[in-house]
C-alpha positions as YAML, in Angstrom:
chain: A
units: angstrom
residues:
- id: 1
  name: UNK
  ca: [86.40, 105.39, 176.87]
- id: 2
  name: UNK
  ca: [87.92, 106.92, 179.94]
- id: 3
  name: UNK
  ca: [91.28, 106.26, 181.22]
- id: 4
  name: UNK
  ca: [92.54, 106.02, 184.82]
- id: 5
  name: UNK
  ca: [93.86, 109.76, 184.88]
- id: 6
  name: UNK
  ca: [90.46, 111.02, 183.57]
- id: 7
  name: UNK
  ca: [88.73, 108.94, 186.37]
- id: 8
  name: UNK
  ca: [91.11, 110.31, 188.99]
- id: 9
  name: UNK
  ca: [91.23, 113.83, 187.88]
- id: 10
  name: UNK
  ca: [88.51, 115.45, 190.21]
- id: 11
  name: UNK
  ca: [89.70, 113.85, 193.34]
- id: 12
  name: UNK
  ca: [93.38, 114.32, 192.55]
- id: 13
  name: UNK
  ca: [92.99, 118.09, 191.83]
- id: 14
  name: UNK
  ca: [91.91, 118.36, 195.31]
- id: 15
  name: UNK
  ca: [94.32, 115.75, 196.81]
- id: 16
  name: UNK
  ca: [97.08, 115.26, 194.20]
- id: 17
  name: UNK
  ca: [98.94, 112.31, 196.20]
- id: 18
  name: UNK
  ca: [95.96, 110.88, 197.95]
- id: 19
  name: UNK
  ca: [96.03, 107.50, 196.30]
- id: 20
  name: UNK
  ca: [99.69, 106.97, 196.69]
- id: 21
  name: UNK
  ca: [99.48, 108.03, 200.34]
- id: 22
  name: UNK
  ca: [96.59, 105.51, 200.77]
- id: 23
  name: UNK
  ca: [98.82, 102.86, 199.06]
- id: 24
  name: UNK
  ca: [101.77, 103.75, 201.37]
- id: 25
  name: UNK
  ca: [99.79, 103.25, 204.57]
- id: 26
  name: UNK
  ca: [98.08, 100.04, 203.42]
- id: 27
  name: UNK
  ca: [101.44, 98.64, 202.18]
- id: 28
  name: UNK
  ca: [103.01, 99.01, 205.59]
- id: 29
  name: UNK
  ca: [100.04, 98.24, 207.83]
- id: 30
  name: UNK
  ca: [100.39, 95.07, 209.73]
- id: 31
  name: UNK
  ca: [96.61, 94.43, 209.92]
- id: 32
  name: UNK
  ca: [93.55, 95.80, 208.16]
- id: 33
  name: UNK
  ca: [93.04, 99.62, 208.61]
- id: 34
  name: UNK
  ca: [89.63, 100.84, 209.41]
- id: 35
  name: UNK
  ca: [88.23, 103.58, 207.28]
- id: 36
  name: UNK
  ca: [87.85, 106.15, 209.96]
- id: 37
  name: UNK
  ca: [91.45, 105.51, 210.92]
- id: 38
  name: UNK
  ca: [92.78, 105.92, 207.34]
- id: 39
  name: UNK
  ca: [90.84, 109.17, 206.97]
- id: 40
  name: UNK
  ca: [92.15, 110.50, 210.17]
- id: 41
  name: UNK
  ca: [95.67, 109.82, 209.04]
- id: 42
  name: UNK
  ca: [95.05, 111.30, 205.69]
- id: 43
  name: UNK
  ca: [93.33, 114.31, 207.08]
- id: 44
  name: UNK
  ca: [90.37, 114.08, 204.65]
- id: 45
  name: UNK
  ca: [86.66, 112.94, 205.14]
- id: 46
  name: UNK
  ca: [85.98, 109.22, 205.02]
- id: 47
  name: UNK
  ca: [84.02, 109.55, 201.94]
- id: 48
  name: UNK
  ca: [87.13, 110.88, 200.08]
- id: 49
  name: UNK
  ca: [89.23, 108.08, 201.75]
- id: 50
  name: UNK
  ca: [86.81, 105.54, 200.41]
- id: 51
  name: UNK
  ca: [86.98, 107.13, 196.94]
- id: 52
  name: UNK
  ca: [90.78, 106.85, 197.13]
- id: 53
  name: UNK
  ca: [90.69, 103.20, 197.90]
- id: 54
  name: UNK
  ca: [88.58, 102.75, 194.80]
- id: 55
  name: UNK
  ca: [90.92, 104.64, 192.72]
- id: 56
  name: UNK
  ca: [93.76, 102.68, 193.94]
- id: 57
  name: UNK
  ca: [91.94, 99.38, 193.20]
- id: 58
  name: UNK
  ca: [91.26, 100.86, 189.72]
- id: 59
  name: UNK
  ca: [94.97, 101.34, 189.10]
- id: 60
  name: UNK
  ca: [95.72, 97.88, 190.61]
- id: 61
  name: UNK
  ca: [92.99, 96.34, 188.03]
- id: 62
  name: UNK
  ca: [95.30, 97.26, 185.11]
- id: 63
  name: UNK
  ca: [97.52, 94.26, 185.36]
- id: 64
  name: UNK
  ca: [98.60, 94.19, 188.89]
- id: 65
  name: UNK
  ca: [98.88, 91.05, 191.10]
- id: 66
  name: UNK
  ca: [97.83, 93.39, 194.08]
- id: 67
  name: UNK
  ca: [94.21, 94.46, 195.21]
- id: 68
  name: UNK
  ca: [92.62, 96.06, 198.32]
- id: 69
  name: UNK
  ca: [90.13, 94.19, 200.03]
- id: 70
  name: UNK
  ca: [87.66, 94.96, 202.88]
- id: 71
  name: UNK
  ca: [88.33, 92.35, 205.63]
- id: 72
  name: UNK
  ca: [88.10, 92.43, 209.51]
- id: 73
  name: UNK
  ca: [86.31, 95.82, 209.53]
- id: 74
  name: UNK
  ca: [88.98, 97.63, 207.31]
- id: 75
  name: UNK
  ca: [91.15, 97.63, 204.23]
- id: 76
  name: UNK
  ca: [94.16, 95.58, 203.57]
- id: 77
  name: UNK
  ca: [96.57, 95.04, 200.34]
- id: 78
  name: UNK
  ca: [96.66, 91.38, 199.18]
- id: 79
  name: UNK
  ca: [97.67, 89.31, 196.27]
- id: 80
  name: UNK
  ca: [94.76, 88.49, 193.82]
- id: 81
  name: UNK
  ca: [93.35, 84.95, 194.22]
- id: 82
  name: UNK
  ca: [94.81, 83.66, 190.83]
- id: 83
  name: UNK
  ca: [98.34, 83.92, 192.40]
- id: 84
  name: UNK
  ca: [97.31, 81.64, 195.58]
- id: 85
  name: UNK
  ca: [99.13, 78.66, 194.30]
- id: 86
  name: UNK
  ca: [102.42, 80.53, 193.26]
- id: 87
  name: UNK
  ca: [102.46, 82.37, 196.66]
- id: 88
  name: UNK
  ca: [101.78, 79.26, 198.62]
- id: 89
  name: UNK
  ca: [104.68, 77.56, 196.99]
- id: 90
  name: UNK
  ca: [106.91, 80.44, 197.42]
- id: 91
  name: UNK
  ca: [106.20, 80.97, 201.21]
- id: 92
  name: UNK
  ca: [105.56, 77.27, 201.85]
- id: 93
  name: UNK
  ca: [103.22, 78.17, 204.86]
- id: 94
  name: UNK
  ca: [103.00, 75.91, 207.91]
- id: 95
  name: UNK
  ca: [99.33, 75.31, 207.94]
- id: 96
  name: UNK
  ca: [98.10, 74.72, 211.35]
- id: 97
  name: UNK
  ca: [94.66, 73.11, 211.17]
- id: 98
  name: UNK
  ca: [92.20, 73.42, 214.06]
- id: 99
  name: UNK
  ca: [91.35, 70.10, 215.45]
- id: 100
  name: UNK
  ca: [87.74, 69.19, 215.51]
- id: 101
  name: UNK
  ca: [87.36, 69.85, 219.34]
- id: 102
  name: UNK
  ca: [88.82, 73.49, 218.84]
- id: 103
  name: UNK
  ca: [86.65, 74.06, 215.72]
- id: 104
  name: UNK
  ca: [83.50, 73.29, 217.95]
- id: 105
  name: UNK
  ca: [84.62, 75.59, 220.72]
- id: 106
  name: UNK
  ca: [85.35, 78.14, 218.22]
- id: 107
  name: UNK
  ca: [81.95, 77.91, 216.45]
- id: 108
  name: UNK
  ca: [80.36, 78.13, 219.82]
- id: 109
  name: UNK
  ca: [82.15, 81.31, 220.75]
- id: 110
  name: UNK
  ca: [81.40, 82.66, 217.20]
- id: 111
  name: UNK
  ca: [77.75, 82.20, 217.31]
- id: 112
  name: UNK
  ca: [76.82, 82.58, 221.04]
- id: 113
  name: UNK
  ca: [79.41, 85.52, 221.98]
- id: 114
  name: UNK
  ca: [79.79, 86.62, 224.59]
- id: 115
  name: UNK
  ca: [79.73, 83.30, 226.17]
- id: 116
  name: UNK
  ca: [81.11, 81.71, 229.44]
- id: 117
  name: UNK
  ca: [83.29, 78.44, 229.44]
- id: 118
  name: UNK
  ca: [80.59, 76.71, 231.35]
- id: 119
  name: UNK
  ca: [78.23, 77.36, 228.67]
- id: 120
  name: UNK
  ca: [80.61, 76.07, 226.03]
- id: 121
  name: UNK
  ca: [80.95, 72.87, 228.25]
- id: 122
  name: UNK
  ca: [77.29, 72.38, 228.61]
- id: 123
  name: UNK
  ca: [76.83, 72.87, 224.80]
- id: 124
  name: UNK
  ca: [79.39, 70.39, 223.93]
- id: 125
  name: UNK
  ca: [78.80, 67.90, 226.79]
- id: 126
  name: UNK
  ca: [82.62, 67.74, 227.65]
- id: 127
  name: UNK
  ca: [85.27, 69.79, 229.35]
- id: 128
  name: UNK
  ca: [86.71, 72.57, 227.16]
- id: 129
  name: UNK
  ca: [89.14, 74.38, 229.39]
- id: 130
  name: UNK
  ca: [92.04, 73.28, 226.80]
- id: 131
  name: UNK
  ca: [90.07, 74.34, 223.70]
- id: 132
  name: UNK
  ca: [89.31, 77.88, 225.21]
- id: 133
  name: UNK
  ca: [93.04, 78.40, 226.45]
- id: 134
  name: UNK
  ca: [94.26, 77.17, 223.06]
- id: 135
  name: UNK
  ca: [92.18, 79.39, 221.11]
- id: 136
  name: UNK
  ca: [93.05, 82.39, 223.32]
- id: 137
  name: UNK
  ca: [96.82, 81.59, 222.63]
- id: 138
  name: UNK
  ca: [96.27, 81.35, 218.90]
- id: 139
  name: UNK
  ca: [94.52, 84.87, 219.05]
- id: 140
  name: UNK
  ca: [91.17, 83.59, 217.72]
- id: 141
  name: UNK
  ca: [89.12, 84.28, 220.96]
- id: 142
  name: UNK
  ca: [89.63, 86.68, 223.94]
- id: 143
  name: UNK
  ca: [88.10, 87.65, 227.24]
- id: 144
  name: UNK
  ca: [85.36, 90.26, 226.65]
- id: 145
  name: UNK
  ca: [84.04, 90.73, 230.19]
- id: 146
  name: UNK
  ca: [82.30, 88.85, 233.00]
- id: 147
  name: UNK
  ca: [78.98, 87.40, 233.35]
- id: 148
  name: UNK
  ca: [76.69, 89.01, 235.93]
- id: 149
  name: UNK
  ca: [76.20, 85.71, 237.83]
- id: 150
  name: UNK
  ca: [77.63, 84.38, 240.96]
- id: 151
  name: UNK
  ca: [81.43, 83.70, 240.76]
- id: 152
  name: UNK
  ca: [81.51, 86.27, 237.85]
- id: 153
  name: UNK
  ca: [82.82, 83.96, 235.09]
- id: 154
  name: UNK
  ca: [84.77, 85.11, 232.18]
- id: 155
  name: UNK
  ca: [83.02, 85.61, 228.81]
- id: 156
  name: UNK
  ca: [84.89, 85.07, 225.61]
- id: 157
  name: UNK
  ca: [84.31, 86.55, 222.06]
- id: 158
  name: UNK
  ca: [85.98, 86.35, 218.73]
- id: 159
  name: UNK
  ca: [88.88, 88.67, 217.71]
- id: 160
  name: UNK
  ca: [89.84, 90.64, 214.74]
- id: 161
  name: UNK
  ca: [92.54, 87.81, 213.91]
- id: 162
  name: UNK
  ca: [89.34, 85.38, 213.84]
- id: 163
  name: UNK
  ca: [87.71, 87.48, 211.22]
- id: 164
  name: UNK
  ca: [90.97, 87.87, 209.30]
- id: 165
  name: UNK
  ca: [91.91, 84.29, 209.31]
- id: 166
  name: UNK
  ca: [88.26, 83.30, 208.15]
- id: 167
  name: UNK
  ca: [88.20, 86.21, 205.60]
- id: 168
  name: UNK
  ca: [85.34, 87.73, 207.22]
- id: 169
  name: UNK
  ca: [84.49, 91.63, 207.21]
- id: 170
  name: UNK
  ca: [82.26, 91.29, 210.29]
- id: 171
  name: UNK
  ca: [80.37, 88.75, 212.23]
- id: 172
  name: UNK
  ca: [77.07, 89.17, 210.23]
- id: 173
  name: UNK
  ca: [78.86, 87.29, 207.25]
- id: 174
  name: UNK
  ca: [79.04, 84.12, 209.48]
- id: 175
  name: UNK
  ca: [77.04, 81.50, 207.77]
- id: 176
  name: UNK
  ca: [73.81, 80.45, 209.18]
- id: 177
  name: UNK
  ca: [73.65, 77.36, 211.46]
- id: 178
  name: UNK
  ca: [71.27, 74.94, 210.17]
- id: 179
  name: UNK
  ca: [68.13, 74.42, 212.63]
- id: 180
  name: UNK
  ca: [68.44, 77.96, 213.82]
- id: 181
  name: UNK
  ca: [70.64, 78.58, 217.11]
- id: 182
  name: UNK
  ca: [70.47, 75.08, 218.49]
- id: 183
  name: UNK
  ca: [74.05, 74.48, 219.13]
- id: 184
  name: UNK
  ca: [73.59, 71.01, 220.79]
- id: 185
  name: UNK
  ca: [73.03, 69.77, 217.24]
- id: 186
  name: UNK
  ca: [75.93, 71.76, 215.60]
- id: 187
  name: UNK
  ca: [78.01, 69.57, 213.16]
- id: 188
  name: UNK
  ca: [81.13, 70.97, 211.56]
- id: 189
  name: UNK
  ca: [82.49, 69.65, 208.26]
- id: 190
  name: UNK
  ca: [86.24, 69.33, 209.36]
- id: 191
  name: UNK
  ca: [88.87, 67.51, 207.22]
...
């Protein structure tokens, strides 16, 4: 049976404080830290940084309430799921639910990006300027360019905050839409 120090020995001989340095960076980071950025900050190859993250998680596995997760294209420290109720009670977060219309707009942008507001309105069959503006203000979508058509309308796409809020590492993790890509029949299960 191997112990954590035995597992860490080869890496720590080369980088004795690497795991602690990774922990320090992830602890103060306001957003997920990408592997290339982490490796650059530590001045080590990406593979070594990734191994350091695995070792940090191995340390956390020994009775810690903390773990490192991969989310929104990077790594972030968070509490373990079994402490969700306790943390919710302590923080008493103000849950801001998205209305059905905002969820519809967000789903269209997520699955069709980059997408123009006119396309969103065509799919939904109603005016959507409020929904687009509200989602931009919440940081869930952003302007990503202009469409190469007359008038050059703005194109919208999702943000890192969108990935973070919905616990996705990347857009490939979005669930598949029933019926393929026909968004005119898109229905959302919203409470």
